[in-house]
N, CA, C and O atoms as a Tripos MOL2 file, in Angstrom:
@<TRIPOS>MOLECULE
protein
  308   307    77     0     0
PROTEIN
NO_CHARGES

@<TRIPOS>ATOM
      1 N         -43.1050  -15.9670   66.9540 N.3       1 MET1
      2 CA        -42.1910  -16.8600   66.3060 C.3       1 MET1
      3 C         -42.1170  -16.4670   64.8430 C.2       1 MET1
      4 O         -43.1350  -16.3070   64.1700 O.2       1 MET1
      5 N         -40.8970  -16.3160   64.3700 N.am      2 ARG2
      6 CA        -40.6520  -16.0040   62.9570 C.3       2 ARG2
      7 C         -39.5520  -16.8970   62.4340 C.2       2 ARG2
      8 O         -38.5830  -17.1860   63.1360 O.2       2 ARG2
      9 N         -39.7040  -17.3310   61.2050 N.am      3 SER3
     10 CA        -38.6350  -18.1080   60.5920 C.3       3 SER3
     11 C         -37.6430  -17.1920   59.8870 C.2       3 SER3
     12 O         -36.5350  -17.6120   59.5520 O.2       3 SER3
     13 N         -38.0340  -15.9560   59.6650 N.am      4 LYS4
     14 CA        -37.1570  -14.9650   59.0310 C.3       4 LYS4
     15 C         -36.5100  -14.1080   60.1170 C.2       4 LYS4
     16 O         -37.0560  -13.9880   61.2140 O.2       4 LYS4
     17 N         -35.3580  -13.5130   59.8240 N.am      5 PRO5
     18 CA        -34.7120  -12.6580   60.8240 C.3       5 PRO5
     19 C         -35.5960  -11.4660   61.2110 C.2       5 PRO5
     20 O         -36.3420  -10.9330   60.3900 O.2       5 PRO5
     21 N         -35.4940  -11.0730   62.4500 N.am      6 ILE6
     22 CA        -36.2520   -9.9310   62.9690 C.3       6 ILE6
     23 C         -35.5120   -8.6470   62.6400 C.2       6 ILE6
     24 O         -34.2850   -8.5870   62.7180 O.2       6 ILE6
     25 N         -36.2710   -7.6140   62.2710 N.am      7 ASN7
     26 CA        -35.7040   -6.2840   62.1000 C.3       7 ASN7
     27 C         -35.6530   -5.6530   63.4980 C.2       7 ASN7
     28 O         -36.7020   -5.3480   64.0650 O.2       7 ASN7
     29 N         -34.4650   -5.4530   64.0590 N.am      8 PRO8
     30 CA        -34.3650   -4.9310   65.4320 C.3       8 PRO8
     31 C         -35.1030   -3.6120   65.6580 C.2       8 PRO8
     32 O         -35.5990   -3.3610   66.7560 O.2       8 PRO8
     33 N         -35.1780   -2.7750   64.6340 N.am      9 VAL9
     34 CA        -35.8580   -1.4830   64.7750 C.3       9 VAL9
     35 C         -37.3400   -1.6810   65.0570 C.2       9 VAL9
     36 O         -37.9380   -0.9020   65.7990 O.2       9 VAL9
     37 N         -37.9430   -2.7260   64.4680 N.am     10 SER10
     38 CA        -39.3750   -2.9560   64.6700 C.3      10 SER10
     39 C         -39.6990   -3.3270   66.1130 C.2      10 SER10
     40 O         -40.8570   -3.2530   66.5230 O.2      10 SER10
     41 N         -38.7030   -3.7210   66.8800 N.am     11 LEU11
     42 CA        -38.9030   -4.0330   68.2960 C.3      11 LEU11
     43 C         -38.3720   -2.9260   69.1990 C.2      11 LEU11
     44 O         -38.9800   -2.6150   70.2230 O.2      11 LEU11
     45 N         -37.2520   -2.3340   68.8280 N.am     12 SER12
     46 CA        -36.6420   -1.3320   69.7070 C.3      12 SER12
     47 C         -37.4220   -0.0280   69.7470 C.2      12 SER12
     48 O         -37.4720    0.6210   70.7920 O.2      12 SER12
     49 N         -38.0340    0.3740   68.6360 N.am     13 VAL13
     50 CA        -38.7980    1.6320   68.6440 C.3      13 VAL13
     51 C         -39.9930    1.5520   69.5930 C.2      13 VAL13
     52 O         -40.1270    2.4220   70.4540 O.2      13 VAL13
     53 N         -40.8720    0.5440   69.4770 N.am     14 PRO14
     54 CA        -41.9710    0.4850   70.4530 C.3      14 PRO14
     55 C         -41.4770    0.3140   71.8900 C.2      14 PRO14
     56 O         -42.0760    0.8500   72.8220 O.2      14 PRO14
     57 N         -40.3930   -0.4260   72.0680 N.am     15 HIS15
     58 CA        -39.8390   -0.6150   73.4110 C.3      15 HIS15
     59 C         -39.3950    0.7240   74.0060 C.2      15 HIS15
     60 O         -39.6820    1.0100   75.1680 O.2      15 HIS15
     61 N         -38.7040    1.5360   73.2230 N.am     16 LEU16
     62 CA        -38.2470    2.8440   73.7110 C.3      16 LEU16
     63 C         -39.4170    3.7940   73.9480 C.2      16 LEU16
     64 O         -39.4190    4.5440   74.9240 O.2      16 LEU16
     65 N         -40.4110    3.7660   73.0630 N.am     17 LEU17
     66 CA        -41.5800    4.6280   73.2720 C.3      17 LEU17
     67 C         -42.2620    4.2810   74.5920 C.2      17 LEU17
     68 O         -42.6390    5.1730   75.3530 O.2      17 LEU17
     69 N         -42.4190    3.0000   74.8590 N.am     18 LYS18
     70 CA        -43.0350    2.5620   76.1200 C.3      18 LYS18
     71 C         -42.1750    2.9710   77.3090 C.2      18 LYS18
     72 O         -42.6870    3.4300   78.3300 O.2      18 LYS18
     73 N         -40.8750    2.8020   77.1690 N.am     19 ARG19
     74 CA        -39.9410    3.1510   78.2400 C.3      19 ARG19
     75 C         -40.0100    4.6430   78.5820 C.2      19 ARG19
     76 O         -39.8320    5.0320   79.7360 O.2      19 ARG19
     77 N         -40.2730    5.4750   77.5610 N.am     20 TYR20
     78 CA        -40.3570    6.9160   77.7800 C.3      20 TYR20
     79 C         -41.7690    7.3880   78.1030 C.2      20 TYR20
     80 O         -42.0550    8.5840   78.0400 O.2      20 TYR20
     81 N         -42.6510    6.4560   78.4460 N.am     21 GLY21
     82 CA        -43.9480    6.8320   78.9810 C.3      21 GLY21
     83 C         -45.1000    6.8950   78.0080 C.2      21 GLY21
     84 O         -46.1850    7.3400   78.3830 O.2      21 GLY21
     85 N         -44.9110    6.4690   76.7730 N.am     22 ILE22
     86 CA        -46.0240    6.4380   75.8260 C.3      22 ILE22
     87 C         -46.8370    5.1840   76.1350 C.2      22 ILE22
     88 O         -46.4490    4.0770   75.7610 O.2      22 ILE22
     89 N         -47.9550    5.3610   76.8130 N.am     23 GLU23
     90 CA        -48.7270    4.2350   77.3260 C.3      23 GLU23
     91 C         -49.5230    3.4920   76.2600 C.2      23 GLU23
     92 O         -49.8920    2.3360   76.4690 O.2      23 GLU23
     93 N         -49.7950    4.1250   75.1260 N.am     24 ASN24
     94 CA        -50.6360    3.5010   74.1060 C.3      24 ASN24
     95 C         -49.8500    2.6150   73.1440 C.2      24 ASN24
     96 O         -50.3200    2.3200   72.0450 O.2      24 ASN24
     97 N         -48.6690    2.1950   73.5510 N.am     25 VAL25
     98 CA        -47.8240    1.3460   72.7170 C.3      25 VAL25
     99 C         -47.7530   -0.0460   73.3340 C.2      25 VAL25
    100 O         -47.5420   -0.1890   74.5380 O.2      25 VAL25
    101 N         -47.9270   -1.0580   72.5120 N.am     26 ILE26
    102 CA        -47.7440   -2.4350   72.9750 C.3      26 ILE26
    103 C         -46.3380   -2.8340   72.5510 C.2      26 ILE26
    104 O         -46.0710   -3.0570   71.3700 O.2      26 ILE26
    105 N         -45.4580   -2.9190   73.5150 N.am     27 ALA27
    106 CA        -44.0430   -3.1720   73.2490 C.3      27 ALA27
    107 C         -43.6660   -4.5940   73.6500 C.2      27 ALA27
    108 O         -44.2800   -5.1790   74.5420 O.2      27 ALA27
    109 N         -42.6550   -5.1440   72.9870 N.am     28 PRO28
    110 CA        -42.2040   -6.4860   73.3660 C.3      28 PRO28
    111 C         -41.6060   -6.4940   74.7640 C.2      28 PRO28
    112 O         -41.0340   -5.5040   75.2180 O.2      28 PRO28
    113 N         -41.7480   -7.6190   75.4300 N.am     29 LEU29
    114 CA        -41.1470   -7.7850   76.7550 C.3      29 LEU29
    115 C         -39.6920   -8.1940   76.6020 C.2      29 LEU29
    116 O         -39.3260   -8.8640   75.6360 O.2      29 LEU29
    117 N         -38.8710   -7.7930   77.5520 N.am     30 GLU30
    118 CA        -37.4610   -8.1730   77.5280 C.3      30 GLU30
    119 C         -37.2810   -9.6050   78.0210 C.2      30 GLU30
    120 O         -38.0460  -10.0930   78.8530 O.2      30 GLU30
    121 N         -36.2550  -10.2650   77.4910 N.am     31 THR31
    122 CA        -35.8830  -11.5760   77.9940 C.3      31 THR31
    123 C         -35.1620  -11.3920   79.3350 C.2      31 THR31
    124 O         -34.9360  -10.2630   79.7690 O.2      31 THR31
    125 N         -34.8120  -12.4740   79.9720 N.am     32 ARG32
    126 CA        -34.0780  -12.3950   81.2430 C.3      32 ARG32
    127 C         -32.7380  -11.6910   81.0900 C.2      32 ARG32
    128 O         -32.2070  -11.1330   82.0500 O.2      32 ARG32
    129 N         -32.1950  -11.7220   79.8730 N.am     33 THR33
    130 CA        -30.8990  -11.0660   79.6290 C.3      33 THR33
    131 C         -31.0580   -9.6720   79.0490 C.2      33 THR33
    132 O         -30.0680   -9.0590   78.6490 O.2      33 THR33
    133 N         -32.2850   -9.1550   78.9930 N.am     34 GLY34
    134 CA        -32.5290   -7.8000   78.5280 C.3      34 GLY34
    135 C         -32.6980   -7.6470   77.0290 C.2      34 GLY34
    136 O         -32.7400   -6.5210   76.5320 O.2      34 GLY34
    137 N         -32.7950   -8.7410   76.2970 N.am     35 GLN35
    138 CA        -32.9870   -8.6890   74.8440 C.3      35 GLN35
    139 C         -34.4780   -8.6110   74.5240 C.2      35 GLN35
    140 O         -35.3190   -8.9530   75.3550 O.2      35 GLN35
    141 N         -34.7960   -8.1580   73.3070 N.am     36 LEU36
    142 CA        -36.1900   -8.0590   72.8840 C.3      36 LEU36
    143 C         -36.6440   -9.2610   72.0730 C.2      36 LEU36
    144 O         -37.8250   -9.3820   71.7480 O.2      36 LEU36
    145 N         -35.7250  -10.1430   71.7460 N.am     37 TRP37
    146 CA        -36.0600  -11.3930   71.0690 C.3      37 TRP37
    147 C         -34.9810  -12.4150   71.3760 C.2      37 TRP37
    148 O         -33.9210  -12.0910   71.9110 O.2      37 TRP37
    149 N         -35.2770  -13.6460   71.0280 N.am     38 SER38
    150 CA        -34.3410  -14.7220   71.3010 C.3      38 SER38
    151 C         -34.4260  -15.7530   70.1850 C.2      38 SER38
    152 O         -35.4970  -15.9960   69.6300 O.2      38 SER38
    153 N         -33.2910  -16.3540   69.8660 N.am     39 ALA39
    154 CA        -33.2760  -17.4410   68.8890 C.3      39 ALA39
    155 C         -33.7800  -18.7000   69.5800 C.2      39 ALA39
    156 O         -33.4090  -18.9940   70.7160 O.2      39 ALA39
    157 N         -34.6360  -19.4400   68.8700 N.am     40 LEU40
    158 CA        -35.2230  -20.6350   69.4520 C.3      40 LEU40
    159 C         -35.4270  -21.6790   68.3570 C.2      40 LEU40
    160 O         -36.3790  -21.6010   67.5810 O.2      40 LEU40
    161 N         -34.5280  -22.6520   68.3040 N.am     41 GLU41
    162 CA        -34.6230  -23.7640   67.3630 C.3      41 GLU41
    163 C         -34.8830  -23.3160   65.9290 C.2      41 GLU41
    164 O         -35.8150  -23.7990   65.2860 O.2      41 GLU41
    165 N         -34.0710  -22.4060   65.4330 N.am     42 GLY42
    166 CA        -34.2000  -21.9430   64.0560 C.3      42 GLY42
    167 C         -35.2110  -20.8380   63.8430 C.2      42 GLY42
    168 O         -35.4220  -20.4180   62.7050 O.2      42 GLY42
    169 N         -35.8430  -20.3550   64.8980 N.am     43 TYR43
    170 CA        -36.8170  -19.2790   64.8220 C.3      43 TYR43
    171 C         -36.3520  -18.1110   65.6690 C.2      43 TYR43
    172 O         -35.4650  -18.2460   66.5120 O.2      43 TYR43
    173 N         -36.9650  -16.9650   65.4300 N.am     44 GLU44
    174 CA        -36.7710  -15.7950   66.2830 C.3      44 GLU44
    175 C         -38.0580  -15.6360   67.0930 C.2      44 GLU44
    176 O         -39.1440  -15.5460   66.5210 O.2      44 GLU44
    177 N         -37.9410  -15.6020   68.4060 N.am     45 ALA45
    178 CA        -39.1140  -15.5170   69.2750 C.3      45 ALA45
    179 C         -39.1670  -14.1650   69.9740 C.2      45 ALA45
    180 O         -38.1650  -13.6740   70.4940 O.2      45 ALA45
    181 N         -40.3430  -13.5830   69.9740 N.am     46 THR46
    182 CA        -40.5970  -12.3200   70.6620 C.3      46 THR46
    183 C         -41.8540  -12.5040   71.4990 C.2      46 THR46
    184 O         -42.8170  -13.1270   71.0520 O.2      46 THR46
    185 N         -41.8460  -11.9670   72.7040 N.am     47 LEU47
    186 CA        -42.9940  -12.0970   73.5890 C.3      47 LEU47
    187 C         -43.5890  -10.7180   73.8690 C.2      47 LEU47
    188 O         -42.8790   -9.7720   74.2100 O.2      47 LEU47
    189 N         -44.9040  -10.6310   73.7170 N.am     48 TYR48
    190 CA        -45.6320   -9.3940   73.9950 C.3      48 TYR48
    191 C         -46.5780   -9.6330   75.1640 C.2      48 TYR48
    192 O         -46.9980  -10.7670   75.3960 O.2      48 TYR48
    193 N         -46.9170   -8.5820   75.9020 N.am     49 PRO49
    194 CA        -47.8960   -8.7570   76.9810 C.3      49 PRO49
    195 C         -49.2720   -9.0730   76.3870 C.2      49 PRO49
    196 O         -49.6070   -8.6290   75.2880 O.2      49 PRO49
    197 N         -50.0480   -9.8360   77.1260 N.am     50 PHE50
    198 CA        -51.4080  -10.1420   76.6960 C.3      50 PHE50
    199 C         -52.2720   -8.9130   76.9230 C.2      50 PHE50
    200 O         -52.2420   -8.3050   77.9930 O.2      50 PHE50
    201 N         -53.0350   -8.5590   75.9100 N.am     51 VAL51
    202 CA        -53.9440   -7.4190   76.0150 C.3      51 VAL51
    203 C         -55.3380   -7.9310   75.6850 C.2      51 VAL51
    204 O         -55.6230   -8.3140   74.5510 O.2      51 VAL51
    205 N         -56.1890   -7.9330   76.6820 N.am     52 GLU52
    206 CA        -57.5650   -8.3720   76.4540 C.3      52 GLU52
    207 C         -58.3860   -7.1760   76.0170 C.2      52 GLU52
    208 O         -58.3050   -6.1010   76.6110 O.2      52 GLU52
    209 N         -59.1540   -7.3660   75.0030 N.am     53 GLY53
    210 CA        -59.9900   -6.2540   74.5560 C.3      53 GLY53
    211 C         -60.7340   -6.5800   73.2820 C.2      53 GLY53
    212 O         -60.6640   -7.6950   72.7650 O.2      53 GLY53
    213 N         -61.4380   -5.6000   72.7940 N.am     54 ARG54
    214 CA        -62.1930   -5.7210   71.5530 C.3      54 ARG54
    215 C         -61.7250   -4.6170   70.6080 C.2      54 ARG54
    216 O         -61.1180   -3.6350   71.0360 O.2      54 ARG54
    217 N         -62.0080   -4.7880   69.3370 N.am     55 SER55
    218 CA        -61.6410   -3.7460   68.3810 C.3      55 SER55
    219 C         -62.4610   -2.4900   68.6740 C.2      55 SER55
    220 O         -63.5690   -2.5690   69.2040 O.2      55 SER55
    221 N         -61.9190   -1.3660   68.3320 N.am     56 ALA56
    222 CA        -62.6060   -0.0950   68.5750 C.3      56 ALA56
    223 C         -63.9380   -0.0440   67.8400 C.2      56 ALA56
    224 O         -64.9090    0.5160   68.3510 O.2      56 ALA56
    225 N         -63.9890   -0.6150   66.6610 N.am     57 MET57
    226 CA        -65.2290   -0.5830   65.8830 C.3      57 MET57
    227 C         -66.3250   -1.4080   66.5490 C.2      57 MET57
    228 O         -67.4970   -1.0370   66.4810 O.2      57 MET57
    229 N         -65.9690   -2.5120   67.1860 N.am     58 ARG58
    230 CA        -66.9750   -3.3550   67.8390 C.3      58 ARG58
    231 C         -67.3460   -2.8420   69.2300 C.2      58 ARG58
    232 O         -68.4980   -2.9650   69.6480 O.2      58 ARG58
    233 N         -66.3970   -2.2780   69.9360 N.am     59 ALA59
    234 CA        -66.6380   -1.8570   71.3140 C.3      59 ALA59
    235 C         -67.4730   -0.5930   71.3810 C.2      59 ALA59
    236 O         -68.1990   -0.3760   72.3510 O.2      59 ALA59
    237 N         -67.3750    0.2320   70.3690 N.am     60 GLY60
    238 CA        -68.0610    1.5120   70.4060 C.3      60 GLY60
    239 C         -67.3210    2.4720   71.3250 C.2      60 GLY60
    240 O         -67.3360    2.3090   72.5460 O.2      60 GLY60
    241 N         -66.6890    3.4500   70.7500 N.am     61 MET61
    242 CA        -65.8840    4.3830   71.5490 C.3      61 MET61
    243 C         -66.5710    5.7360   71.6200 C.2      61 MET61
    244 O         -67.2930    6.1430   70.7100 O.2      61 MET61
    245 N         -66.3240    6.4150   72.7220 N.am     62 SER62
    246 CA        -66.8650    7.7560   72.8980 C.3      62 SER62
    247 C         -66.0740    8.7240   72.0130 C.2      62 SER62
    248 O         -64.9790    8.3830   71.5670 O.2      62 SER62
    249 N         -66.6000    9.9150   71.7530 N.am     63 PRO63
    250 CA        -65.8400   10.9000   70.9820 C.3      63 PRO63
    251 C         -64.4690   11.2070   71.6100 C.2      63 PRO63
    252 O         -63.4830   11.3940   70.8970 O.2      63 PRO63
    253 N         -64.4200   11.2560   72.9300 N.am     64 GLY64
    254 CA        -63.1460   11.5090   73.6060 C.3      64 GLY64
    255 C         -62.1350   10.3930   73.3840 C.2      64 GLY64
    256 O         -60.9410   10.6450   73.2260 O.2      64 GLY64
    257 N         -62.6280    9.1510   73.3720 N.am     65 GLN65
    258 CA        -61.7340    8.0210   73.1240 C.3      65 GLN65
    259 C         -61.2110    8.0310   71.6910 C.2      65 GLN65
    260 O         -60.0530    7.6900   71.4490 O.2      65 GLN65
    261 N         -62.0650    8.4230   70.7370 N.am     66 TRP66
    262 CA        -61.6010    8.5260   69.3480 C.3      66 TRP66
    263 C         -60.5210    9.6020   69.2320 C.2      66 TRP66
    264 O         -59.5470    9.4230   68.5010 O.2      66 TRP66
    265 N         -60.6870   10.7120   69.9430 N.am     67 LEU67
    266 CA        -59.6680   11.7730   69.9180 C.3      67 LEU67
    267 C         -58.3720   11.2910   70.5240 C.2      67 LEU67
    268 O         -57.2980   11.6150   70.0180 O.2      67 LEU67
    269 N         -58.4460   10.5190   71.6010 N.am     68 GLU68
    270 CA        -57.2420    9.9760   72.2200 C.3      68 GLU68
    271 C         -56.5370    8.9970   71.2770 C.2      68 GLU68
    272 O         -55.3090    8.9920   71.1870 O.2      68 GLU68
    273 N         -57.3130    8.1790   70.5820 N.am     69 LEU69
    274 CA        -56.7320    7.2570   69.6050 C.3      69 LEU69
    275 C         -56.0600    8.0310   68.4740 C.2      69 LEU69
    276 O         -54.9520    7.6850   68.0640 O.2      69 LEU69
    277 N         -56.7060    9.0560   67.9760 N.am     70 ALA70
    278 CA        -56.1260    9.8690   66.9090 C.3      70 ALA70
    279 C         -54.8240   10.5180   67.3720 C.2      70 ALA70
    280 O         -53.8570   10.5740   66.6120 O.2      70 ALA70
    281 N         -54.7920   11.0030   68.6000 N.am     71 ALA71
    282 CA        -53.5830   11.6310   69.1300 C.3      71 ALA71
    283 C         -52.4520   10.6230   69.2860 C.2      71 ALA71
    284 O         -51.2850   10.9680   69.1060 O.2      71 ALA71
    285 N         -52.7860    9.3850   69.6180 N.am     72 ALA72
    286 CA        -51.7600    8.3410   69.7640 C.3      72 ALA72
    287 C         -51.1850    7.9770   68.3960 C.2      72 ALA72
    288 O         -49.9880    7.7130   68.2780 O.2      72 ALA72
    289 N         -52.0180    7.9620   67.3750 N.am     73 ILE73
    290 CA        -51.5800    7.6190   66.0310 C.3      73 ILE73
    291 C         -50.8330    8.7780   65.3920 C.2      73 ILE73
    292 O         -49.8000    8.5790   64.7520 O.2      73 ILE73
    293 N         -51.3500    9.9820   65.5630 N.am     74 ASP74
    294 CA        -50.7460   11.1780   64.9670 C.3      74 ASP74
    295 C         -50.6880   12.2670   66.0190 C.2      74 ASP74
    296 O         -51.6310   13.0470   66.1540 O.2      74 ASP74
    297 N         -49.5820   12.3350   66.7770 N.am     75 PRO75
    298 CA        -49.4740   13.3070   67.8690 C.3      75 PRO75
    299 C         -49.6570   14.7550   67.4410 C.2      75 PRO75
    300 O         -49.9230   15.6070   68.2880 O.2      75 PRO75
    301 N         -49.5240   15.0610   66.1550 N.am     76 GLY76
    302 CA        -49.6980   16.4230   65.6850 C.3      76 GLY76
    303 C         -51.1420   16.7930   65.3970 C.2      76 GLY76
    304 O         -51.4300   17.9240   65.0080 O.2      76 GLY76
    305 N         -52.0550   15.8410   65.5880 N.am     77 SER77
    306 CA        -53.4680   16.1170   65.2710 C.3      77 SER77
    307 C         -54.1590   16.8620   66.3810 C.2      77 SER77
    308 O         -55.3460   17.1690   66.2730 O.2      77 SER77
@<TRIPOS>BOND
     1     1     2 1
     2     2     3 1
     3     3     4 2
     4     3     5 am
     5     5     6 1
     6     6     7 1
     7     7     8 2
     8     7     9 am
     9     9    10 1
    10    10    11 1
    11    11    12 2
    12    11    13 am
    13    13    14 1
    14    14    15 1
    15    15    16 2
    16    15    17 am
    17    17    18 1
    18    18    19 1
    19    19    20 2
    20    19    21 am
    21    21    22 1
    22    22    23 1
    23    23    24 2
    24    23    25 am
    25    25    26 1
    26    26    27 1
    27    27    28 2
    28    27    29 am
    29    29    30 1
    30    30    31 1
    31    31    32 2
    32    31    33 am
    33    33    34 1
    34    34    35 1
    35    35    36 2
    36    35    37 am
    37    37    38 1
    38    38    39 1
    39    39    40 2
    40    39    41 am
    41    41    42 1
    42    42    43 1
    43    43    44 2
    44    43    45 am
    45    45    46 1
    46    46    47 1
    47    47    48 2
    48    47    49 am
    49    49    50 1
    50    50    51 1
    51    51    52 2
    52    51    53 am
    53    53    54 1
    54    54    55 1
    55    55    56 2
    56    55    57 am
    57    57    58 1
    58    58    59 1
    59    59    60 2
    60    59    61 am
    61    61    62 1
    62    62    63 1
    63    63    64 2
    64    63    65 am
    65    65    66 1
    66    66    67 1
    67    67    68 2
    68    67    69 am
    69    69    70 1
    70    70    71 1
    71    71    72 2
    72    71    73 am
    73    73    74 1
    74    74    75 1
    75    75    76 2
    76    75    77 am
    77    77    78 1
    78    78    79 1
    79    79    80 2
    80    79    81 am
    81    81    82 1
    82    82    83 1
    83    83    84 2
    84    83    85 am
    85    85    86 1
    86    86    87 1
    87    87    88 2
    88    87    89 am
    89    89    90 1
    90    90    91 1
    91    91    92 2
    92    91    93 am
    93    93    94 1
    94    94    95 1
    95    95    96 2
    96    95    97 am
    97    97    98 1
    98    98    99 1
    99    99   100 2
   100    99   101 am
   101   101   102 1
   102   102   103 1
   103   103   104 2
   104   103   105 am
   105   105   106 1
   106   106   107 1
   107   107   108 2
   108   107   109 am
   109   109   110 1
   110   110   111 1
   111   111   112 2
   112   111   113 am
   113   113   114 1
   114   114   115 1
   115   115   116 2
   116   115   117 am
   117   117   118 1
   118   118   119 1
   119   119   120 2
   120   119   121 am
   121   121   122 1
   122   122   123 1
   123   123   124 2
   124   123   125 am
   125   125   126 1
   126   126   127 1
   127   127   128 2
   128   127   129 am
   129   129   130 1
   130   130   131 1
   131   131   132 2
   132   131   133 am
   133   133   134 1
   134   134   135 1
   135   135   136 2
   136   135   137 am
   137   137   138 1
   138   138   139 1
   139   139   140 2
   140   139   141 am
   141   141   142 1
   142   142   143 1
   143   143   144 2
   144   143   145 am
   145   145   146 1
   146   146   147 1
   147   147   148 2
   148   147   149 am
   149   149   150 1
   150   150   151 1
   151   151   152 2
   152   151   153 am
   153   153   154 1
   154   154   155 1
   155   155   156 2
   156   155   157 am
   157   157   158 1
   158   158   159 1
   159   159   160 2
   160   159   161 am
   161   161   162 1
   162   162   163 1
   163   163   164 2
   164   163   165 am
   165   165   166 1
   166   166   167 1
   167   167   168 2
   168   167   169 am
   169   169   170 1
   170   170   171 1
   171   171   172 2
   172   171   173 am
   173   173   174 1
   174   174   175 1
   175   175   176 2
   176   175   177 am
   177   177   178 1
   178   178   179 1
   179   179   180 2
   180   179   181 am
   181   181   182 1
   182   182   183 1
   183   183   184 2
   184   183   185 am
   185   185   186 1
   186   186   187 1
   187   187   188 2
   188   187   189 am
   189   189   190 1
   190   190   191 1
   191   191   192 2
   192   191   193 am
   193   193   194 1
   194   194   195 1
   195   195   196 2
   196   195   197 am
   197   197   198 1
   198   198   199 1
   199   199   200 2
   200   199   201 am
   201   201   202 1
   202   202   203 1
   203   203   204 2
   204   203   205 am
   205   205   206 1
   206   206   207 1
   207   207   208 2
   208   207   209 am
   209   209   210 1
   210   210   211 1
   211   211   212 2
   212   211   213 am
   213   213   214 1
   214   214   215 1
   215   215   216 2
   216   215   217 am
   217   217   218 1
   218   218   219 1
   219   219   220 2
   220   219   221 am
   221   221   222 1
   222   222   223 1
   223   223   224 2
   224   223   225 am
   225   225   226 1
   226   226   227 1
   227   227   228 2
   228   227   229 am
   229   229   230 1
   230   230   231 1
   231   231   232 2
   232   231   233 am
   233   233   234 1
   234   234   235 1
   235   235   236 2
   236   235   237 am
   237   237   238 1
   238   238   239 1
   239   239   240 2
   240   239   241 am
   241   241   242 1
   242   242   243 1
   243   243   244 2
   244   243   245 am
   245   245   246 1
   246   246   247 1
   247   247   248 2
   248   247   249 am
   249   249   250 1
   250   250   251 1
   251   251   252 2
   252   251   253 am
   253   253   254 1
   254   254   255 1
   255   255   256 2
   256   255   257 am
   257   257   258 1
   258   258   259 1
   259   259   260 2
   260   259   261 am
   261   261   262 1
   262   262   263 1
   263   263   264 2
   264   263   265 am
   265   265   266 1
   266   266   267 1
   267   267   268 2
   268   267   269 am
   269   269   270 1
   270   270   271 1
   271   271   272 2
   272   271   273 am
   273   273   274 1
   274   274   275 1
   275   275   276 2
   276   275   277 am
   277   277   278 1
   278   278   279 1
   279   279   280 2
   280   279   281 am
   281   281   282 1
   282   282   283 1
   283   283   284 2
   284   283   285 am
   285   285   286 1
   286   286   287 1
   287   287   288 2
   288   287   289 am
   289   289   290 1
   290   290   291 1
   291   291   292 2
   292   291   293 am
   293   293   294 1
   294   294   295 1
   295   295   296 2
   296   295   297 am
   297   297   298 1
   298   298   299 1
   299   299   300 2
   300   299   301 am
   301   301   302 1
   302   302   303 1
   303   303   304 2
   304   303   305 am
   305   305   306 1
   306   306   307 1
   307   307   308 2
@<TRIPOS>SUBSTRUCTURE
     1 MET1         2 RESIDUE 1 A MET
     2 ARG2         6 RESIDUE 1 A ARG
     3 SER3        10 RESIDUE 1 A SER
     4 LYS4        14 RESIDUE 1 A LYS
     5 PRO5        18 RESIDUE 1 A PRO
     6 ILE6        22 RESIDUE 1 A ILE
     7 ASN7        26 RESIDUE 1 A ASN
     8 PRO8        30 RESIDUE 1 A PRO
     9 VAL9        34 RESIDUE 1 A VAL
    10 SER10       38 RESIDUE 1 A SER
    11 LEU11       42 RESIDUE 1 A LEU
    12 SER12       46 RESIDUE 1 A SER
    13 VAL13       50 RESIDUE 1 A VAL
    14 PRO14       54 RESIDUE 1 A PRO
    15 HIS15       58 RESIDUE 1 A HIS
    16 LEU16       62 RESIDUE 1 A LEU
    17 LEU17       66 RESIDUE 1 A LEU
    18 LYS18       70 RESIDUE 1 A LYS
    19 ARG19       74 RESIDUE 1 A ARG
    20 TYR20       78 RESIDUE 1 A TYR
    21 GLY21       82 RESIDUE 1 A GLY
    22 ILE22       86 RESIDUE 1 A ILE
    23 GLU23       90 RESIDUE 1 A GLU
    24 ASN24       94 RESIDUE 1 A ASN
    25 VAL25       98 RESIDUE 1 A VAL
    26 ILE26      102 RESIDUE 1 A ILE
    27 ALA27      106 RESIDUE 1 A ALA
    28 PRO28      110 RESIDUE 1 A PRO
    29 LEU29      114 RESIDUE 1 A LEU
    30 GLU30      118 RESIDUE 1 A GLU
    31 THR31      122 RESIDUE 1 A THR
    32 ARG32      126 RESIDUE 1 A ARG
    33 THR33      130 RESIDUE 1 A THR
    34 GLY34      134 RESIDUE 1 A GLY
    35 GLN35      138 RESIDUE 1 A GLN
    36 LEU36      142 RESIDUE 1 A LEU
    37 TRP37      146 RESIDUE 1 A TRP
    38 SER38      150 RESIDUE 1 A SER
    39 ALA39      154 RESIDUE 1 A ALA
    40 LEU40      158 RESIDUE 1 A LEU
    41 GLU41      162 RESIDUE 1 A GLU
    42 GLY42      166 RESIDUE 1 A GLY
    43 TYR43      170 RESIDUE 1 A TYR
    44 GLU44      174 RESIDUE 1 A GLU
    45 ALA45      178 RESIDUE 1 A ALA
    46 THR46      182 RESIDUE 1 A THR
    47 LEU47      186 RESIDUE 1 A LEU
    48 TYR48      190 RESIDUE 1 A TYR
    49 PRO49      194 RESIDUE 1 A PRO
    50 PHE50      198 RESIDUE 1 A PHE
    51 VAL51      202 RESIDUE 1 A VAL
    52 GLU52      206 RESIDUE 1 A GLU
    53 GLY53      210 RESIDUE 1 A GLY
    54 ARG54      214 RESIDUE 1 A ARG
    55 SER55      218 RESIDUE 1 A SER
    56 ALA56      222 RESIDUE 1 A ALA
    57 MET57      226 RESIDUE 1 A MET
    58 ARG58      230 RESIDUE 1 A ARG
    59 ALA59      234 RESIDUE 1 A ALA
    60 GLY60      238 RESIDUE 1 A GLY
    61 MET61      242 RESIDUE 1 A MET
    62 SER62      246 RESIDUE 1 A SER
    63 PRO63      250 RESIDUE 1 A PRO
    64 GLY64      254 RESIDUE 1 A GLY
    65 GLN65      258 RESIDUE 1 A GLN
    66 TRP66      262 RESIDUE 1 A TRP
    67 LEU67      266 RESIDUE 1 A LEU
    68 GLU68      270 RESIDUE 1 A GLU
    69 LEU69      274 RESIDUE 1 A LEU
    70 ALA70      278 RESIDUE 1 A ALA
    71 ALA71      282 RESIDUE 1 A ALA
    72 ALA72      286 RESIDUE 1 A ALA
    73 ILE73      290 RESIDUE 1 A ILE
    74 ASP74      294 RESIDUE 1 A ASP
    75 PRO75      298 RESIDUE 1 A PRO
    76 GLY76      302 RESIDUE 1 A GLY
    77 SER77      306 RESIDUE 1 A SER
C-alpha cells in the first residue's frame, strides 16, 4: 500500500525478469485483470508472494550460495 503514485518501471522490470526465467527475483503478482497494481481507496496496492526465510547473514550461507547470490546481483561477476 502506497499513498504516493507507483513508478510502473519498479514493478514491470522485476515482473519481466521473473517471466523470462530469472528465479532469484521477487516480482509482484498480477491482479485478476493482469495489472501489477491496483487503486484502492486513495492508495496504490501491490501484492507480492510470501517468501519465508532468514537473512543471508543470519542463516549462514555456503561459499557456493554466496557465489550464486553475487551472480544474481551482478551477472557479470
